[in-house]
C-alpha positions as CSV (number, residue, x, y, z in Angstrom):
1,M,67.2,-59.1,54.0
2,S,67.8,-57.9,57.6
3,R,65.5,-60.3,59.7
4,E,67.2,-60.1,63.1
5,P,65.1,-59.4,66.2
6,S,66.2,-55.9,67.9
7,E,68.1,-56.8,71.2
8,D,66.9,-54.6,74.4
9,T,70.6,-53.4,74.7
10,A,70.9,-52.4,71.0
11,P,69.6,-49.0,69.8
12,A,66.1,-49.4,68.5
13,V,65.9,-48.4,64.9
14,V,63.0,-45.9,64.5
15,T,62.2,-44.7,61.0
16,V,60.1,-41.5,60.6
17,T,58.6,-40.7,57.2
18,G,57.8,-36.9,56.2
19,A,60.3,-36.3,58.8
20,A,60.9,-32.4,58.1
21,G,57.0,-31.8,58.1
22,N,55.2,-30.4,61.0
23,I,54.2,-33.7,62.4
24,G,57.5,-35.4,62.1
25,Y,59.3,-32.5,63.5
26,A,57.0,-32.4,66.6
27,A,57.6,-36.4,67.1
28,L,61.3,-36.6,66.7
29,F,62.4,-34.6,69.8
30,R,60.0,-36.6,72.1
31,I,61.2,-40.0,70.7
32,A,64.8,-39.1,71.2
33,S,63.8,-37.9,74.7
34,G,62.6,-41.4,75.6
35,A,58.9,-40.3,75.6
36,M,58.0,-43.4,73.3
37,L,60.4,-46.2,74.4
38,G,61.3,-45.3,77.8
39,P,64.3,-43.8,79.7
40,R,66.6,-46.6,79.1
41,R,66.1,-47.6,75.5
42,R,68.7,-46.1,73.1
43,I,67.3,-44.8,69.7
44,A,68.8,-44.8,66.4
45,L,66.8,-42.5,64.2
46,R,66.3,-42.9,60.4
47,L,64.5,-39.8,58.8
48,L,63.0,-40.5,55.2
49,E,62.0,-37.7,52.9
50,I,61.5,-36.9,49.1
51,P,64.6,-35.6,47.6
52,A,63.3,-32.0,47.6
53,A,63.0,-31.9,51.4
54,V,66.2,-33.8,52.2
55,R,68.2,-30.6,53.0
56,A,65.4,-29.6,55.5
57,A,65.6,-33.0,57.3
58,E,69.2,-32.6,57.4
59,G,68.5,-29.2,59.5
60,V,66.3,-31.3,61.7
61,A,69.2,-33.6,62.2
62,M,71.3,-30.8,63.2
63,E,69.0,-29.8,65.7
64,L,68.6,-33.4,67.1
65,A,72.0,-33.4,67.7
66,D,72.3,-30.1,69.2
67,S,69.7,-31.2,71.8
68,A,72.2,-33.5,73.2
69,F,69.8,-36.3,74.0
70,E,71.5,-39.1,76.1
71,L,69.4,-41.7,74.6
72,L,70.0,-40.8,70.9
73,D,72.7,-43.0,69.3
74,S,72.5,-41.7,65.8
75,V,70.5,-39.8,63.1
76,E,70.5,-40.5,59.4
77,V,68.7,-38.8,56.6
78,H,67.6,-40.9,53.4
79,D,65.5,-40.3,50.4
80,D,65.6,-44.0,49.8
81,P,63.0,-46.0,51.7
82,A,65.2,-49.3,51.3
83,K,68.0,-47.6,53.4
84,A,65.5,-45.8,55.7
85,F,63.8,-49.1,56.7
86,D,66.6,-51.4,57.1
87,G,66.5,-52.9,60.3
88,A,63.9,-50.8,61.4
89,S,61.8,-52.0,64.6
90,F,59.4,-48.9,64.8
91,A,58.1,-47.1,61.7
92,L,55.9,-44.0,61.7
93,L,54.7,-43.3,58.2
94,I,53.7,-39.8,58.5
95,G,54.5,-38.3,55.0
96,A,51.6,-38.6,52.8
97,K,50.0,-36.7,49.6
98,P,47.6,-34.2,50.8
99,R,44.4,-33.9,49.1
100,T,44.1,-30.7,47.0
101,Q,41.3,-28.8,45.7
102,G,39.2,-30.5,43.0
103,M,40.9,-33.8,43.6
104,E,38.8,-36.9,44.0
105,R,38.9,-39.5,46.5
106,A,40.1,-42.0,44.1
107,D,42.8,-39.6,42.8
108,L,44.1,-39.2,46.4
109,L,44.3,-42.9,46.8
110,Q,46.2,-43.5,43.7
111,A,48.8,-40.7,44.5
112,N,49.3,-42.2,47.9
113,S,49.7,-45.6,46.5
114,G,52.9,-44.3,45.1
115,I,54.0,-43.6,48.5
116,F,52.7,-46.5,50.6
117,G,53.3,-49.3,48.3
118,P,56.9,-48.8,47.8
119,Q,57.3,-48.2,51.7
120,G,55.4,-51.5,52.3
121,R,58.0,-53.3,50.0
122,A,60.9,-51.7,51.6
123,L,59.6,-52.7,55.0
124,N,59.0,-56.2,53.8
125,E,62.6,-56.5,52.4
126,G,64.5,-54.9,55.2
127,A,62.6,-54.1,58.6
128,A,63.4,-56.1,61.7
129,E,61.3,-59.2,62.6
130,D,59.7,-57.3,65.5
131,V,58.6,-54.3,63.2
132,R,55.6,-52.2,64.3
133,V,54.2,-49.8,62.0
134,V,51.7,-47.0,62.6
135,V,50.5,-45.1,59.5
136,V,49.6,-41.2,60.3
137,G,49.4,-39.9,56.7
138,N,45.8,-39.6,55.5
139,P,43.8,-41.4,54.4
140,A,45.5,-43.4,57.2
141,N,43.4,-46.5,57.4
142,T,43.5,-47.2,53.5
143,N,47.2,-46.3,53.3
144,A,47.9,-48.9,55.9
145,L,46.1,-51.5,53.8
146,I,48.0,-50.5,50.8
147,A,51.4,-50.7,52.8
148,L,50.5,-54.1,54.1
149,S,49.5,-55.5,50.9
150,H,52.9,-54.9,49.7
151,A,54.6,-56.4,52.6
152,P,53.4,-60.3,52.3
153,D,56.2,-61.6,54.7
154,I,55.3,-59.0,57.6
155,P,52.3,-60.3,59.4
156,P,49.4,-57.9,58.9
157,E,48.6,-57.1,62.4
158,R,51.9,-55.3,62.3
159,F,50.5,-52.5,60.3
160,T,48.1,-50.3,62.1
161,A,46.7,-46.9,61.6
162,L,46.4,-44.0,63.9
163,T,43.1,-43.3,65.6
164,R,44.5,-42.7,69.1
165,L,44.4,-38.8,68.1
166,D,40.7,-39.4,67.9
167,H,40.7,-41.3,71.1
168,N,42.6,-38.6,72.9
169,R,40.0,-36.0,71.5
170,A,37.2,-37.8,72.6
171,L,38.6,-38.2,76.1
172,A,39.1,-34.5,76.5
173,Q,35.5,-33.7,75.3
174,L,34.0,-36.1,77.9
175,A,36.2,-35.0,80.9
176,A,35.0,-31.5,79.9
177,K,31.4,-32.5,79.8
178,A,31.5,-34.4,83.0
179,A,33.6,-31.8,84.6
180,V,36.1,-34.4,85.9
181,P,39.7,-34.6,85.5
182,L,41.1,-36.4,82.4
183,A,42.5,-39.4,84.5
184,E,39.2,-40.3,85.6
185,V,37.6,-41.0,82.0
186,S,38.1,-44.5,80.5
187,R,36.5,-47.1,78.2
188,V,36.1,-44.6,75.2
189,S,36.2,-46.5,71.7
190,I,36.6,-45.0,68.4
191,W,35.1,-47.1,65.5
192,G,35.7,-47.1,61.9
193,N,37.7,-44.6,59.6
194,H,39.9,-42.0,60.6
195,S,37.8,-39.5,58.9
196,S,34.5,-37.4,59.4
197,T,32.5,-40.6,59.5
198,Q,34.5,-41.9,62.5
199,Y,32.3,-43.0,65.6
200,P,33.5,-42.1,69.0
201,D,31.6,-44.3,71.2
202,I,30.8,-43.4,75.1
203,F,28.2,-46.1,76.0
204,H,30.9,-48.2,77.7
205,A,32.6,-45.3,79.0
206,R,33.2,-43.9,82.6
207,A,33.8,-40.3,83.8
208,G,34.3,-39.9,87.5
209,W,31.2,-41.6,89.1
210,L,29.2,-41.2,85.8
211,T,28.7,-44.1,83.3
212,G,28.8,-43.6,79.7
213,E,25.0,-44.7,79.4
214,Q,24.2,-41.7,82.0
215,L,26.1,-39.2,79.9
216,A,24.5,-40.6,76.7
217,A,21.1,-40.2,77.9
218,D,21.3,-36.9,76.4
219,R,21.0,-37.7,72.8
220,A,20.8,-34.3,71.5
221,W,24.3,-33.5,73.0
222,L,25.7,-37.0,71.8
223,A,24.7,-36.9,68.2
224,E,24.7,-32.9,67.6
225,E,27.5,-32.0,69.8
226,F,30.1,-34.7,71.0
227,V,30.2,-37.0,68.0
228,P,30.8,-34.1,65.6
229,A,33.2,-32.3,68.0
230,V,35.5,-35.1,68.0
231,A,35.0,-36.1,64.2
232,K,35.5,-32.5,62.9
233,R,38.1,-31.5,65.6
234,G,41.0,-31.5,62.9
235,A,38.9,-29.0,60.5
236,A,38.2,-26.8,63.8
237,I,42.0,-26.7,64.3
238,I,42.8,-25.7,60.8
239,D,40.1,-22.8,61.0
240,A,41.9,-21.7,64.3
241,R,45.4,-22.1,63.3
242,G,45.4,-22.1,59.6
243,V,47.4,-25.5,59.6
244,S,46.5,-28.8,60.5
245,S,47.1,-30.8,63.7
246,A,50.7,-31.5,64.4
247,G,51.7,-31.6,68.1
248,S,48.5,-33.6,69.1
249,A,48.9,-36.0,66.0
250,A,52.7,-36.6,67.1
251,S,52.1,-37.0,70.7
252,A,49.2,-39.4,69.8
253,A,51.6,-41.5,67.3
254,I,53.9,-41.7,70.3
255,D,51.3,-42.8,72.7
256,H,50.3,-45.5,70.2
257,L,53.7,-47.1,69.9
258,R,54.7,-46.7,73.5
259,D,51.5,-48.7,74.7
260,W,51.9,-51.1,71.9
261,A,55.6,-51.8,72.8
262,L,55.4,-51.2,76.4
263,G,51.9,-51.8,77.6
264,R,49.5,-49.5,79.5
265,D,51.3,-50.4,82.8
266,F,54.4,-48.6,81.8
267,A,52.4,-45.4,81.0
268,L,50.7,-45.8,84.4
269,S,54.0,-46.2,86.0
270,Q,55.4,-43.0,84.5
271,S,52.2,-40.9,85.2
272,P,52.4,-38.3,87.9
273,T,48.8,-39.2,88.4
274,G,49.5,-42.8,88.7
275,S,48.7,-43.5,92.4
276,A,45.5,-41.5,92.1
277,L,44.3,-43.5,89.0
278,S,44.6,-46.7,91.0
279,Q,42.2,-45.2,93.5
280,S,39.9,-43.5,91.0
281,P,36.2,-44.4,90.4
282,T,37.4,-45.5,86.8
283,G,40.6,-47.2,87.4
284,W,42.9,-48.5,84.9
285,G,42.4,-52.4,85.1
286,D,39.9,-52.6,82.4
287,D,40.6,-49.6,80.4
288,W,41.4,-49.7,76.7
289,T,42.6,-47.4,73.8
290,S,41.6,-47.3,70.0
291,V,43.7,-48.7,67.3
292,A,43.0,-49.1,63.3
293,L,44.2,-52.5,62.6
294,P,43.1,-55.2,60.0
295,S,39.8,-56.7,61.1
296,P,39.6,-60.5,62.2
297,G,35.9,-60.0,61.3
298,A,34.9,-58.6,64.7
299,Y,31.8,-56.7,65.6
300,G,30.8,-57.0,61.8
301,V,33.7,-55.4,60.3
302,P,34.7,-57.3,57.1
303,E,37.8,-59.4,57.6
304,G,41.1,-57.6,56.3
305,L,39.7,-54.2,56.4
306,V,41.7,-51.8,58.4
307,S,39.2,-50.2,61.0
308,S,39.6,-48.8,64.4
309,F,38.4,-50.8,67.2
310,P,38.7,-50.6,71.1
311,A,41.9,-52.5,71.8
312,R,44.6,-53.5,74.4
313,S,48.2,-53.9,74.3
314,V,49.0,-57.5,75.7
315,A,52.4,-58.8,75.5
316,G,53.3,-56.4,72.7
317,E,50.3,-57.2,70.7
318,W,47.1,-55.2,70.0
319,L,43.9,-57.4,71.3
320,I,40.3,-56.1,70.2
321,V,38.3,-55.8,73.3
322,E,35.7,-58.7,72.9
323,G,31.9,-59.0,74.1
324,L,30.8,-55.2,74.0
325,S,27.0,-54.6,73.3
326,I,26.5,-52.3,70.3
327,N,23.3,-50.7,70.5
328,E,21.1,-49.3,67.6
329,F,22.4,-45.7,67.8
330,S,26.2,-47.0,67.8
331,R,25.6,-49.8,65.3
332,A,24.3,-47.3,62.5
333,R,27.1,-45.1,62.9
334,I,29.7,-47.9,62.9
335,D,28.2,-49.3,59.7
336,A,28.5,-45.7,58.0
337,S,31.9,-45.6,58.6
338,V,32.8,-49.2,57.8
339,A,30.9,-48.5,54.4
340,E,33.2,-45.8,53.7
341,L,36.1,-48.1,54.3
342,V,34.8,-50.7,52.1
343,A,34.2,-48.2,49.3
344,E,38.0,-46.9,49.8
345,R,39.2,-50.6,49.7
346,D,37.1,-51.4,46.7
347,A,38.4,-48.2,44.9
348,V,42.1,-49.2,45.2
349,R,41.5,-52.9,44.3
350,A,39.8,-51.4,41.2
351,L,43.0,-49.5,40.7
352,G,45.1,-52.7,41.1
353,L,46.7,-51.2,44.4
354,V,45.9,-53.9,46.7
C-alpha cells in the first residue's frame, strides 16, 4: 500500500475518472497546463476509463502529448482502479452512471455504488497520504458518501463533492442582477445537495456596495427567479446545447482543488484583477466558497451527511464558515435539501451500500 506523502519537487499524481468523457476532456488540458496546481508543480496524469472507452482515452493521451505541456511528466491510461489510484494525491471522480428514462432514484444509487464503492476501496489501498478527492459524477453528494464509506483508512474530510459549479453560477447571476463586475461579488453560499433542491443563499453576500439583505429584499425575484435559475441552470444548458454542462463543470472542479490545495490567496495572486479586488468594496479577506463535505453536525445538518456548506481553505483543509445567522426563508430551503440527502443516505443504507 502506497502511503508516502507527495513531495513538492515530485510530480503530483492526478487521477481523473471518466477521462474520455466531455467533462474529463475539458479538465485534463487545464490540469496539464498548471491551472489547478500552479505554474511550477509537475503533473503525472492517470486516466481511468471503463474498458469500452479505453481506446478513446488513449486518443486523449495522444492529444495531451501533442500539446507539449512543460509541466506534464507522464500520462497513463487504465481500466483498473487499483493502478489508476496508486500514489494519487488528487482524484477527480467524474465518471458516473447517468440516470436514464424510467430509472428510479434507488436504481441510480445502486448502479453508482458499483462505480464509487470499488473506487473508494482502490483509493484506500493505494492513494497517497495527502490525497484529496472531489466527486463530480452525479448524484455527487451521495456518491461521495459511498466512496468514503469504502475507504476507512482515509479521513472522511478528504472526500468532497462538487458544488463549486453551483457557487460559480450563483456568483454570475448575482453579478448580473446587481450590474457589477464578478470580482465584486462575494460571500455567496450553496447549502445542501447538488440537485434541484440546493439552496443558493445570498443573505450574507455582497455585490459591489449592495448587501445581500438589500438584494434579497425583493423576495419575488429571490424565490421565483434567482434560486430556480441557479438550481436549474444545468437543465437550461441541456435545453440550449442538447448536452449537459462540461466546460463549466471542469472549470469548477479545477477551482475547487486549486483552492483546497493552494488556498484563495494563490487564486488572488494569479488573478488579473487581483489589485482591484483588494481595493473593492467586497474585498477578499472575508470571502468564502461552497463545498460539499461530510457534516460535523453544523447548521443542523446530520453528522456524516455529505452536504454543501460555505467554507474556506485554511492550511490545505476545508473549514466550514461558522456563526452565520440563518433566517426563516433560508432555514426552510436548507432543511428541504438536507431532507433529500437524508433520503438518499437512507436508501443506500437500506441497500447495504454504506
